[in-house]
C-alpha positions, -999 to 999 in steps of 0.1 A, spaced: 361 548 -444 382 518 -434 413 522 -412 436 510 -440 471 524 -437 487 499 -460 478 482 -493 480 444 -493 500 441 -526 531 459 -512 560 444 -493 588 468 -485 615 455 -462 631 483 -442 659 463 -426 674 430 -438 669 403 -411 705 391 -415 719 427 -410 697 439 -381 709 445 -346 694 426 -317 658 435 -310 633 440 -338 596 443 -345 582 423 -373 555 441 -393 531 414 -406 499 413 -426 474 388 -412 447 382 -437 416 360 -437 419 334 -465 386 340 -483 370 361 -510 363 389 -486 390 415 -479 397 412 -442 431 418 -429 451 434 -401 486 449 -400 504 440 -368 538 448 -353 550 419 -332 582 414 -311 604 390 -331 609 369 -299 572 362 -296 564 325 -297 539 310 -321 517 303 -291 517 340 -283 510 348 -319 479 326 -317 467 349 -289 475 380 -309 457 367 -340 427 360 -318 428 395 -303 430 413 -336 401 393 -351 381 390 -319 381 352 -316 395 325 -293 410 291 -297 434 300 -326 457 273 -338 489 274 -360 507 254 -386 541 261 -369 550 245 -336 537 265 -306 571 269 -290 590 283 -320 599 320 -322 582 341 -348 616 352 -361 626 316 -368 594 310 -388 593 343 -408 630 348 -417 627 372 -446 601 395 -461 575 377 -482 576 345 -461 543 334 -445 527 310 -420 491 301 -413 468 302 -383 433 288 -380 401 292 -361 377 264 -367 374 261 -405 388 296 -411 424 302 -421 445 333 -416 478 339 -434 505 359 -416 530 373 -441 562 393 -431 564 427 -447 589 449 -428 614 447 -400 619 476 -376 643 481 -347 627 481 -313 637 495 -278 622 493 -243 593 516 -253 581 494 -281 550 474 -272 552 436 -276 524 437 -302 503 465 -318 477 466 -346 487 495 -369 460 491 -395 433 469 -409 402 465 -430 370 445 -429 352 427 -400 353 391 -389 321 380 -373 294 403 -361 314 431 -344 328 458 -367 366 464 -367 376 489 -341 414 495 -341 413 514 -308 395 485 -291 419 460 -306 449 479 -293 433 483 -259 431 445 -257 466 441 -269 484 467 -249 461 487 -227 457 524 -228 487 541 -245 501 574 -232 520 595 -257 538 624 -239 556 652 -256 535 659 -286 526 694 -298 489 703 -294 483 705 -331 495 670 -336 473 656 -308 443 674 -323 451 660 -358 453 625 -344 419 629 -327 403 640 -360 416 613 -382 387 589 -381 394 552 -382 432 556 -375 449 549 -342 482 567 -343 490 564 -306 509 531 -309 529 545 -338 538 576 -317 547 554 -288 571 534 -310 585 566 -325 592 577 -289 589 615 -295 601 624 -260 619 656 -253 646 673 -273 650 696 -303 619 710 -320 611 722 -355 582 745 -346 584 766 -378 567 739 -399 542 738 -414 543 773 -427 509 772 -443 481 789 -422 449 771 -434 436 739 -418 433 722 -452 470 729 -460 483 720 -426 463 688 -426 479 680 -459 513 685 -444 506 663 -413 490 636 -434 523 634 -454 545 635 -422 525 607 -405 526 586 -437 564 591 -441 568 581 -404 555 546 -414 586 541 -436 564 522 -461 583 531 -492 561 531 -523 530 529 -502 536 563 -486 513 580 -512 484 556 -504 488 561 -467 488 599 -470 457 598 -492 440 576 -467 448 598 -437 439 630 -455 405 615 -466 398 604 -431 399 641 -420 368 648 -442 386 665 -470 376 641 -498 397 618 -519 425 639 -532 455 624 -550 490 626 -536 500 653 -561 471 675 -549 479 669 -513 516 678 -518 506 709 -537 486 721 -507 517 722 -485 545 726 -512 563 754 -493 566 733 -461 577 702 -480 604 722 -497 616 734 -463 615 698 -450 636 686 -479 662 712 -471 663 702 -435 664 665 -443 692 668 -469 704 634 -482 691 614 -452 676 580 -459 639 575 -450 647 557 -418 672 584 -408 644 610 -412 626 596 -382 645 620 -359 634 649 -380 598 638 -377 602 635 -340 613 671 -339 583 682 -360 559 665 -336 574 676 -303 555 701 -282 
């Protein structure tokens, strides 16, 4: 099972670059230009220089001496100005395309760079997302999570949710402890798979993300409809709580669900 959280054919901008407030994380897909499917999804501070991006590309693919088409001193946000735009990096004869997908607001708790997903290996070493993020940002502490959420994260093979949770900044505050209402592990896993997928704010890719997470727990390859049916009562309650909130505005609800 790969650690894929996103599909490469989807670009879903969350915030228009021209409308955002100061401080943003650019979610980019960095893919090897070849017949093999090898890519990484990385969140990078918009103020990172291209030189720093060369180091990041090197870390996520496990190589050194990465070059770039864009000038080393330029800021990433000046190179990738709107979703769909791309730039290229190189290592020897290999080329990597970095394409902007989403833009997220950032605060002081957001790491400068984090690998959120990926698929395929480059070189002899297999892709290990936890090892990649250890190189990028060191060990990540995620305080404030309910015990069930921590246990769920530990069981989801091939997924590293800690950086996502750090960026979400669960912290202290109100809790929604009544959900999920289902008692069985299968049903509760279905609910949390959907909640984690929704937290990614990936639009039409949410279904694929939820299916990937659920399958990584060892439950088999169920479709999104089957997963939703397993926790229908909890989802109905979540819809009532969320009301007419936009997906990005639901993040505070997800924080309340995950708080311990």
